[in-house]
C-alpha positions as CSV (number, residue, x, y, z in Angstrom):
1,X,87.6,100.9,88.2
2,X,85.6,103.8,89.6
3,X,84.1,106.3,87.1
4,X,85.5,109.8,87.4
5,X,83.7,112.9,86.2
6,X,84.2,113.3,82.5
7,X,86.1,116.2,81.2
8,X,85.9,117.7,77.7
9,X,87.8,114.7,76.3
10,X,86.5,112.0,78.7
11,X,87.7,110.8,82.1
12,X,91.1,112.0,83.2
13,X,93.6,109.3,83.8
14,X,95.9,108.8,86.8
15,X,98.8,109.5,84.5
16,X,97.5,112.9,83.6
17,X,97.0,113.7,87.3
18,X,100.6,112.6,88.0
19,X,102.0,114.7,85.1
20,X,100.0,117.7,86.3
21,X,101.2,117.2,89.9
22,X,104.8,117.0,88.6
23,X,104.5,120.2,86.7
24,X,103.1,122.1,89.7
25,X,105.8,120.7,92.0
26,X,108.6,121.4,89.5
27,X,107.6,125.0,89.0
28,X,107.3,125.5,92.8
29,X,110.7,123.9,93.4
30,X,112.4,125.9,90.7
31,X,111.0,129.1,92.1
32,X,112.3,128.0,95.5
33,X,115.8,127.1,94.2
34,X,116.1,130.0,91.8
35,X,116.6,127.9,88.8
36,X,115.4,128.4,85.2
37,X,111.9,127.0,84.4
38,X,112.3,125.5,80.9
39,X,109.9,123.7,78.6
40,X,112.2,120.7,78.5
41,X,112.4,120.5,82.3
42,X,108.6,120.3,82.5
43,X,107.7,118.6,79.2
44,X,110.0,115.6,78.8
45,X,109.8,114.3,82.4
46,X,106.1,115.0,82.5
47,X,105.5,113.1,79.3
48,X,107.6,110.2,80.5
49,X,105.8,110.2,83.8
50,X,102.4,110.2,82.1
51,X,103.4,107.3,79.8
52,X,104.8,105.2,82.6
53,X,101.8,105.6,84.9
54,X,99.3,105.1,82.1
55,X,101.0,101.9,80.8
56,X,101.2,100.6,84.4
57,X,97.5,101.5,85.0
58,X,96.3,99.8,81.8
59,X,98.5,96.7,82.5
60,X,97.2,96.3,86.0
61,X,93.6,96.8,84.9
62,X,94.0,94.2,82.2
63,X,95.7,91.6,84.5
64,X,93.7,92.0,87.8
65,X,90.5,93.8,86.7
66,X,91.1,96.7,89.1
67,X,93.7,99.0,90.5
68,X,95.4,98.5,93.9
69,X,94.3,100.9,96.6
70,X,97.6,102.8,96.7
71,X,98.1,103.2,93.0
72,X,97.1,106.9,92.9
73,X,99.2,107.7,96.0
74,X,102.2,105.8,94.4
75,X,101.8,107.9,91.2
76,X,101.8,111.1,93.2
77,X,104.9,109.8,95.1
78,X,106.6,109.1,91.8
79,X,105.8,112.6,90.6
80,X,107.2,114.1,93.8
81,X,110.4,112.2,93.5
82,X,110.8,113.1,89.8
83,X,110.1,116.8,90.5
84,X,112.7,116.9,93.3
85,X,115.3,115.0,91.2
86,X,114.9,117.1,88.1
87,X,114.7,120.5,89.9
88,X,117.8,119.7,92.0
89,X,119.6,118.5,88.8
90,X,118.8,121.7,86.9
91,X,119.3,124.1,89.7
92,X,122.5,122.8,91.3
93,X,124.3,120.7,88.7
């Protein structure tokens, strides 16, 4: 696995990047749709997304020794789909 620049607490995982991308997309979509931006709308799905991507990342590294080339793109795609689904669900349902 490639070494990323270390932050204050060490290297940032792909799960953290995915959760951050989800939060940015969610806020932008809620502003677009005119819905309420709540902590539960950002926090719970962001935490679940972080957990799912991190567990998948650790499992793949343990089994194959490296990550597939499209793993980061797939995590961003998952964050995008989650942000769309949650924002549509909150704004219109």
